PDBQT receptor file of N, H, CA, C and O in Angstrom, charges set to zero:
ATOM      1  N   MET A   1       0.839  -1.182   0.000  1.00  0.00    +0.000 N 
ATOM      2  CA  MET A   1       0.000   0.000   0.000  1.00  0.00    +0.000 C 
ATOM      3  C   MET A   1       0.878   1.237   0.000  1.00  0.00    +0.000 C 
ATOM      4  O   MET A   1       1.829   1.337   0.776  1.00  0.00    +0.000 OA
ATOM      5  N   LYS A   2       0.555   2.173  -0.872  1.00  0.00    +0.000 N 
ATOM      6  H   LYS A   2      -0.217   2.091  -1.502  1.00  0.00    +0.000 HD
ATOM      7  CA  LYS A   2       1.320   3.412  -0.961  1.00  0.00    +0.000 C 
ATOM      8  C   LYS A   2       0.663   4.470  -0.086  1.00  0.00    +0.000 C 
ATOM      9  O   LYS A   2      -0.557   4.482   0.079  1.00  0.00    +0.000 OA
ATOM     10  N   VAL A   3       1.476   5.352   0.471  1.00  0.00    +0.000 N 
ATOM     11  H   VAL A   3       2.467   5.341   0.337  1.00  0.00    +0.000 HD
ATOM     12  CA  VAL A   3       0.972   6.501   1.215  1.00  0.00    +0.000 C 
ATOM     13  C   VAL A   3       1.216   7.724   0.342  1.00  0.00    +0.000 C 
ATOM     14  O   VAL A   3       2.358   8.053   0.020  1.00  0.00    +0.000 OA
ATOM     15  N   LEU A   4       0.133   8.393  -0.036  1.00  0.00    +0.000 N 
ATOM     16  H   LEU A   4      -0.794   8.126   0.226  1.00  0.00    +0.000 HD
ATOM     17  CA  LEU A   4       0.228   9.510  -0.976  1.00  0.00    +0.000 C 
ATOM     18  C   LEU A   4      -0.248  10.793  -0.317  1.00  0.00    +0.000 C 
ATOM     19  O   LEU A   4      -1.066  10.772   0.602  1.00  0.00    +0.000 OA
ATOM     20  N   HIS A   5       0.282  11.919  -0.807  1.00  0.00    +0.000 N 
ATOM     21  H   HIS A   5       0.946  11.936  -1.554  1.00  0.00    +0.000 HD
ATOM     22  CA  HIS A   5      -0.166  13.224  -0.314  1.00  0.00    +0.000 C 
ATOM     23  C   HIS A   5      -1.416  13.680  -1.049  1.00  0.00    +0.000 C 
ATOM     24  O   HIS A   5      -2.279  14.347  -0.478  1.00  0.00    +0.000 OA
ATOM     25  N   SER A   6      -1.502  13.316  -2.317  1.00  0.00    +0.000 N 
ATOM     26  H   SER A   6      -0.801  12.775  -2.781  1.00  0.00    +0.000 HD
ATOM     27  CA  SER A   6      -2.630  13.768  -3.116  1.00  0.00    +0.000 C 
ATOM     28  C   SER A   6      -3.168  12.600  -3.938  1.00  0.00    +0.000 C 
ATOM     29  O   SER A   6      -2.401  11.764  -4.415  1.00  0.00    +0.000 OA
ATOM     30  N   PHE A   7      -4.479  12.549  -4.097  1.00  0.00    +0.000 N 
ATOM     31  H   PHE A   7      -5.101  13.228  -3.709  1.00  0.00    +0.000 HD
ATOM     32  CA  PHE A   7      -5.106  11.475  -4.850  1.00  0.00    +0.000 C 
ATOM     33  C   PHE A   7      -5.503  11.900  -6.254  1.00  0.00    +0.000 C 
ATOM     34  O   PHE A   7      -6.212  11.168  -6.945  1.00  0.00    +0.000 OA
ATOM     35  N   LYS A   8      -5.058  13.062  -6.682  1.00  0.00    +0.000 N 
ATOM     36  H   LYS A   8      -4.482  13.657  -6.121  1.00  0.00    +0.000 HD
ATOM     37  CA  LYS A   8      -5.490  13.571  -7.985  1.00  0.00    +0.000 C 
ATOM     38  C   LYS A   8      -5.086  12.638  -9.118  1.00  0.00    +0.000 C 
ATOM     39  O   LYS A   8      -5.900  12.337  -9.991  1.00  0.00    +0.000 OA
ATOM     40  N   THR A   9      -3.835  12.175  -9.115  1.00  0.00    +0.000 N 
ATOM     41  H   THR A   9      -3.173  12.419  -8.406  1.00  0.00    +0.000 HD
ATOM     42  CA  THR A   9      -3.393  11.272 -10.171  1.00  0.00    +0.000 C 
ATOM     43  C   THR A   9      -3.718   9.823  -9.849  1.00  0.00    +0.000 C 
ATOM     44  O   THR A   9      -3.848   9.000 -10.756  1.00  0.00    +0.000 OA
ATOM     45  N   ALA A  10      -3.851   9.502  -8.561  1.00  0.00    +0.000 N 
ATOM     46  H   ALA A  10      -3.746  10.171  -7.825  1.00  0.00    +0.000 HD
ATOM     47  CA  ALA A  10      -4.074   8.108  -8.169  1.00  0.00    +0.000 C 
ATOM     48  C   ALA A  10      -5.432   7.592  -8.649  1.00  0.00    +0.000 C 
ATOM     49  O   ALA A  10      -5.572   6.407  -8.951  1.00  0.00    +0.000 OA
ATOM     50  N   LYS A  11      -6.425   8.467  -8.720  1.00  0.00    +0.000 N 
ATOM     51  H   LYS A  11      -6.312   9.430  -8.475  1.00  0.00    +0.000 HD
ATOM     52  CA  LYS A  11      -7.739   8.035  -9.167  1.00  0.00    +0.000 C 
ATOM     53  C   LYS A  11      -7.732   7.682 -10.652  1.00  0.00    +0.000 C 
ATOM     54  O   LYS A  11      -8.491   6.820 -11.097  1.00  0.00    +0.000 OA
ATOM     55  N   LYS A  12      -6.866   8.356 -11.416  1.00  0.00    +0.000 N 
ATOM     56  H   LYS A  12      -6.249   9.055 -11.055  1.00  0.00    +0.000 HD
ATOM     57  CA  LYS A  12      -6.841   8.137 -12.867  1.00  0.00    +0.000 C 
ATOM     58  C   LYS A  12      -5.958   6.965 -13.266  1.00  0.00    +0.000 C 
ATOM     59  O   LYS A  12      -5.881   6.630 -14.448  1.00  0.00    +0.000 OA
ATOM     60  N   ARG A  13      -5.297   6.341 -12.311  1.00  0.00    +0.000 N 
ATOM     61  H   ARG A  13      -5.361   6.614 -11.351  1.00  0.00    +0.000 HD
ATOM     62  CA  ARG A  13      -4.358   5.265 -12.633  1.00  0.00    +0.000 C 
ATOM     63  C   ARG A  13      -5.046   4.044 -13.231  1.00  0.00    +0.000 C 
ATOM     64  O   ARG A  13      -4.498   3.376 -14.108  1.00  0.00    +0.000 OA
ATOM     65  N   HIS A  14      -6.255   3.760 -12.747  1.00  0.00    +0.000 N 
ATOM     66  H   HIS A  14      -6.700   4.303 -12.035  1.00  0.00    +0.000 HD
ATOM     67  CA  HIS A  14      -6.985   2.577 -13.209  1.00  0.00    +0.000 C 
ATOM     68  C   HIS A  14      -8.461   2.914 -13.143  1.00  0.00    +0.000 C 
ATOM     69  O   HIS A  14      -8.886   3.687 -12.285  1.00  0.00    +0.000 OA
ATOM     70  N   ARG A  15      -9.248   2.339 -14.048  1.00  0.00    +0.000 N 
ATOM     71  H   ARG A  15      -8.902   1.711 -14.746  1.00  0.00    +0.000 HD
ATOM     72  CA  ARG A  15     -10.666   2.729 -14.077  1.00  0.00    +0.000 C 
ATOM     73  C   ARG A  15     -11.466   2.134 -12.929  1.00  0.00    +0.000 C 
ATOM     74  O   ARG A  15     -12.564   2.610 -12.639  1.00  0.00    +0.000 OA
ATOM     75  N   ASP A  16     -10.937   1.093 -12.262  1.00  0.00    +0.000 N 
ATOM     76  H   ASP A  16     -10.046   0.706 -12.498  1.00  0.00    +0.000 HD
ATOM     77  CA  ASP A  16     -11.668   0.464 -11.163  1.00  0.00    +0.000 C 
ATOM     78  C   ASP A  16     -11.303   1.017  -9.794  1.00  0.00    +0.000 C 
ATOM     79  O   ASP A  16     -11.749   0.486  -8.777  1.00  0.00    +0.000 OA
ATOM     80  N   CYS A  17     -10.500   2.071  -9.751  1.00  0.00    +0.000 N 
ATOM     81  H   CYS A  17     -10.138   2.502 -10.577  1.00  0.00    +0.000 HD
ATOM     82  CA  CYS A  17     -10.102   2.634  -8.461  1.00  0.00    +0.000 C 
ATOM     83  C   CYS A  17     -11.291   3.306  -7.785  1.00  0.00    +0.000 C 
ATOM     84  O   CYS A  17     -11.991   4.113  -8.396  1.00  0.00    +0.000 OA
ATOM     85  N   ARG A  18     -11.510   2.962  -6.515  1.00  0.00    +0.000 N 
ATOM     86  H   ARG A  18     -10.941   2.307  -6.019  1.00  0.00    +0.000 HD
ATOM     87  CA  ARG A  18     -12.607   3.561  -5.748  1.00  0.00    +0.000 C 
ATOM     88  C   ARG A  18     -12.032   4.314  -4.559  1.00  0.00    +0.000 C 
ATOM     89  O   ARG A  18     -11.067   3.875  -3.934  1.00  0.00    +0.000 OA
ATOM     90  N   LEU A  19     -12.635   5.448  -4.261  1.00  0.00    +0.000 N 
ATOM     91  H   LEU A  19     -13.419   5.805  -4.769  1.00  0.00    +0.000 HD
ATOM     92  CA  LEU A  19     -12.213   6.254  -3.122  1.00  0.00    +0.000 C 
ATOM     93  C   LEU A  19     -13.111   5.925  -1.942  1.00  0.00    +0.000 C 
ATOM     94  O   LEU A  19     -14.334   6.039  -2.033  1.00  0.00    +0.000 OA
ATOM     95  N   VAL A  20     -12.500   5.515  -0.827  1.00  0.00    +0.000 N 
ATOM     96  H   VAL A  20     -11.508   5.422  -0.753  1.00  0.00    +0.000 HD
ATOM     97  CA  VAL A  20     -13.261   5.063   0.339  1.00  0.00    +0.000 C 
ATOM     98  C   VAL A  20     -12.757   5.801   1.568  1.00  0.00    +0.000 C 
ATOM     99  O   VAL A  20     -11.552   6.004   1.725  1.00  0.00    +0.000 OA
ATOM    100  N   ARG A  21     -13.690   6.212   2.453  1.00  0.00    +0.000 N 
ATOM    101  H   ARG A  21     -14.668   6.047   2.325  1.00  0.00    +0.000 HD
ATOM    102  CA  ARG A  21     -13.297   6.854   3.709  1.00  0.00    +0.000 C 
ATOM    103  C   ARG A  21     -13.549   5.893   4.851  1.00  0.00    +0.000 C 
ATOM    104  O   ARG A  21     -14.669   5.419   5.045  1.00  0.00    +0.000 OA
ATOM    105  N   ARG A  22     -12.484   5.605   5.618  1.00  0.00    +0.000 N 
ATOM    106  H   ARG A  22     -11.574   5.990   5.460  1.00  0.00    +0.000 HD
ATOM    107  CA  ARG A  22     -12.608   4.723   6.783  1.00  0.00    +0.000 C 
ATOM    108  C   ARG A  22     -11.788   5.286   7.920  1.00  0.00    +0.000 C 
ATOM    109  O   ARG A  22     -10.605   5.583   7.757  1.00  0.00    +0.000 OA
ATOM    110  N   LYS A  23     -12.418   5.433   9.073  1.00  0.00    +0.000 N 
ATOM    111  H   LYS A  23     -13.379   5.192   9.205  1.00  0.00    +0.000 HD
ATOM    112  CA  LYS A  23     -11.740   5.862  10.300  1.00  0.00    +0.000 C 
ATOM    113  C   LYS A  23     -10.902   7.120  10.087  1.00  0.00    +0.000 C 
ATOM    114  O   LYS A  23      -9.725   7.172  10.444  1.00  0.00    +0.000 OA
ATOM    115  N   ARG A  24     -11.526   8.113   9.506  1.00  0.00    +0.000 N 
ATOM    116  H   ARG A  24     -12.482   8.071   9.216  1.00  0.00    +0.000 HD
ATOM    117  CA  ARG A  24     -10.912   9.427   9.242  1.00  0.00    +0.000 C 
ATOM    118  C   ARG A  24      -9.727   9.369   8.284  1.00  0.00    +0.000 C 
ATOM    119  O   ARG A  24      -8.939  10.313   8.224  1.00  0.00    +0.000 OA
ATOM    120  N   ARG A  25      -9.589   8.283   7.539  1.00  0.00    +0.000 N 
ATOM    121  H   ARG A  25     -10.229   7.516   7.588  1.00  0.00    +0.000 HD
ATOM    122  CA  ARG A  25      -8.536   8.197   6.530  1.00  0.00    +0.000 C 
ATOM    123  C   ARG A  25      -9.169   7.933   5.181  1.00  0.00    +0.000 C 
ATOM    124  O   ARG A  25     -10.218   7.296   5.092  1.00  0.00    +0.000 OA
ATOM    125  N   VAL A  26      -8.535   8.419   4.136  1.00  0.00    +0.000 N 
ATOM    126  H   VAL A  26      -7.683   8.936   4.208  1.00  0.00    +0.000 HD
ATOM    127  CA  VAL A  26      -9.046   8.229   2.793  1.00  0.00    +0.000 C 
ATOM    128  C   VAL A  26      -8.206   7.151   2.114  1.00  0.00    +0.000 C 
ATOM    129  O   VAL A  26      -6.977   7.207   2.116  1.00  0.00    +0.000 OA
ATOM    130  N   TYR A  27      -8.893   6.173   1.534  1.00  0.00    +0.000 N 
ATOM    131  H   TYR A  27      -9.892   6.127   1.532  1.00  0.00    +0.000 HD
ATOM    132  CA  TYR A  27      -8.211   5.058   0.892  1.00  0.00    +0.000 C 
ATOM    133  C   TYR A  27      -8.644   4.962  -0.564  1.00  0.00    +0.000 C 
ATOM    134  O   TYR A  27      -9.749   5.367  -0.927  1.00  0.00    +0.000 OA
ATOM    135  N   ILE A  28      -7.761   4.425  -1.384  1.00  0.00    +0.000 N 
ATOM    136  H   ILE A  28      -6.863   4.096  -1.089  1.00  0.00    +0.000 HD
ATOM    137  CA  ILE A  28      -8.136   4.010  -2.727  1.00  0.00    +0.000 C 
ATOM    138  C   ILE A  28      -8.025   2.494  -2.758  1.00  0.00    +0.000 C 
ATOM    139  O   ILE A  28      -6.973   1.931  -2.455  1.00  0.00    +0.000 OA
ATOM    140  N   ILE A  29      -9.121   1.840  -3.127  1.00  0.00    +0.000 N 
ATOM    141  H   ILE A  29      -9.976   2.297  -3.373  1.00  0.00    +0.000 HD
ATOM    142  CA  ILE A  29      -9.098   0.387  -3.221  1.00  0.00    +0.000 C 
ATOM    143  C   ILE A  29      -9.410  -0.006  -4.653  1.00  0.00    +0.000 C 
ATOM    144  O   ILE A  29     -10.118   0.699  -5.373  1.00  0.00    +0.000 OA
ATOM    145  N   ASN A  30      -8.865  -1.152  -5.051  1.00  0.00    +0.000 N 
ATOM    146  H   ASN A  30      -8.291  -1.725  -4.466  1.00  0.00    +0.000 HD
ATOM    147  CA  ASN A  30      -9.065  -1.647  -6.398  1.00  0.00    +0.000 C 
ATOM    148  C   ASN A  30      -9.210  -3.160  -6.324  1.00  0.00    +0.000 C 
ATOM    149  O   ASN A  30      -8.261  -3.874  -5.999  1.00  0.00    +0.000 OA
ATOM    150  N   LYS A  31     -10.415  -3.639  -6.631  1.00  0.00    +0.000 N 
ATOM    151  H   LYS A  31     -11.186  -3.059  -6.895  1.00  0.00    +0.000 HD
ATOM    152  CA  LYS A  31     -10.671  -5.070  -6.500  1.00  0.00    +0.000 C 
ATOM    153  C   LYS A  31      -9.956  -5.869  -7.588  1.00  0.00    +0.000 C 
ATOM    154  O   LYS A  31      -9.448  -6.959  -7.324  1.00  0.00    +0.000 OA
ATOM    155  N   THR A  32      -9.914  -5.333  -8.809  1.00  0.00    +0.000 N 
ATOM    156  H   THR A  32     -10.327  -4.448  -9.023  1.00  0.00    +0.000 HD
ATOM    157  CA  THR A  32      -9.349  -6.097  -9.917  1.00  0.00    +0.000 C 
ATOM    158  C   THR A  32      -7.834  -6.097  -9.899  1.00  0.00    +0.000 C 
ATOM    159  O   THR A  32      -7.210  -7.080 -10.299  1.00  0.00    +0.000 OA
ATOM    160  N   ASN A  33      -7.227  -4.998  -9.438  1.00  0.00    +0.000 N 
ATOM    161  H   ASN A  33      -7.734  -4.200  -9.113  1.00  0.00    +0.000 HD
ATOM    162  CA  ASN A  33      -5.764  -4.915  -9.423  1.00  0.00    +0.000 C 
ATOM    163  C   ASN A  33      -5.318  -4.350  -8.080  1.00  0.00    +0.000 C 
ATOM    164  O   ASN A  33      -5.189  -3.133  -7.950  1.00  0.00    +0.000 OA
ATOM    165  N   PRO A  34      -5.077  -5.198  -7.068  1.00  0.00    +0.000 N 
ATOM    166  CA  PRO A  34      -4.817  -4.706  -5.704  1.00  0.00    +0.000 C 
ATOM    167  C   PRO A  34      -3.529  -3.924  -5.543  1.00  0.00    +0.000 C 
ATOM    168  O   PRO A  34      -3.316  -3.327  -4.488  1.00  0.00    +0.000 OA
ATOM    169  N   ARG A  35      -2.656  -3.903  -6.550  1.00  0.00    +0.000 N 
ATOM    170  H   ARG A  35      -2.829  -4.389  -7.407  1.00  0.00    +0.000 HD
ATOM    171  CA  ARG A  35      -1.405  -3.157  -6.370  1.00  0.00    +0.000 C 
ATOM    172  C   ARG A  35      -1.615  -1.649  -6.430  1.00  0.00    +0.000 C 
ATOM    173  O   ARG A  35      -0.680  -0.894  -6.160  1.00  0.00    +0.000 OA
ATOM    174  N   PHE A  36      -2.809  -1.191  -6.775  1.00  0.00    +0.000 N 
ATOM    175  H   PHE A  36      -3.569  -1.803  -6.994  1.00  0.00    +0.000 HD
ATOM    176  CA  PHE A  36      -3.112   0.237  -6.810  1.00  0.00    +0.000 C 
ATOM    177  C   PHE A  36      -3.655   0.751  -5.488  1.00  0.00    +0.000 C 
ATOM    178  O   PHE A  36      -4.118   1.889  -5.417  1.00  0.00    +0.000 OA
ATOM    179  N   LYS A  37      -3.609  -0.066  -4.435  1.00  0.00    +0.000 N 
ATOM    180  H   LYS A  37      -3.234  -0.991  -4.492  1.00  0.00    +0.000 HD
ATOM    181  CA  LYS A  37      -4.134   0.390  -3.143  1.00  0.00    +0.000 C 
ATOM    182  C   LYS A  37      -3.298   1.564  -2.631  1.00  0.00    +0.000 C 
ATOM    183  O   LYS A  37      -2.077   1.572  -2.781  1.00  0.00    +0.000 OA
ATOM    184  N   ALA A  38      -3.955   2.548  -2.032  1.00  0.00    +0.000 N 
ATOM    185  H   ALA A  38      -4.947   2.541  -1.911  1.00  0.00    +0.000 HD
ATOM    186  CA  ALA A  38      -3.234   3.702  -1.512  1.00  0.00    +0.000 C 
ATOM    187  C   ALA A  38      -3.991   4.276  -0.323  1.00  0.00    +0.000 C 
ATOM    188  O   ALA A  38      -5.186   4.042  -0.144  1.00  0.00    +0.000 OA
ATOM    189  N   ARG A  39      -3.265   5.025   0.474  1.00  0.00    +0.000 N 
ATOM    190  H   ARG A  39      -2.293   5.214   0.329  1.00  0.00    +0.000 HD
ATOM    191  CA  ARG A  39      -3.841   5.692   1.641  1.00  0.00    +0.000 C 
ATOM    192  C   ARG A  39      -3.320   7.106   1.671  1.00  0.00    +0.000 C 
ATOM    193  O   ARG A  39      -2.173   7.359   1.304  1.00  0.00    +0.000 OA
ATOM    194  N   GLN A  40      -4.161   8.038   2.109  1.00  0.00    +0.000 N 
ATOM    195  H   GLN A  40      -5.093   7.833   2.407  1.00  0.00    +0.000 HD
ATOM    196  CA  GLN A  40      -3.749   9.437   2.154  1.00  0.00    +0.000 C 
ATOM    197  C   GLN A  40      -3.420   9.847   3.579  1.00  0.00    +0.000 C 
ATOM    198  O   GLN A  40      -4.141   9.509   4.518  1.00  0.00    +0.000 OA
ATOM    199  N   GLY A  41      -2.308  10.589   3.732  1.00  0.00    +0.000 N 
ATOM    200  H   GLY A  41      -1.722  10.863   2.969  1.00  0.00    +0.000 HD
ATOM    201  CA  GLY A  41      -1.941  11.159   5.007  1.00  0.00    +0.000 C 
ATOM    202  C   GLY A  41      -1.083  10.291   5.891  1.00  0.00    +0.000 C 
ATOM    203  O   GLY A  41      -0.724  10.699   6.996  1.00  0.00    +0.000 OA
TER     204      GLY A  41
């Protein structure tokens, strides 16, 4: 999982990327390609 400062480019990396908020953190999850997982902050 990558830790990113900004999700502007991370959302465009793959068409299946979803932005999810959990426990005051923002995550990007991808069911089809899990290597695109990321967390902000």
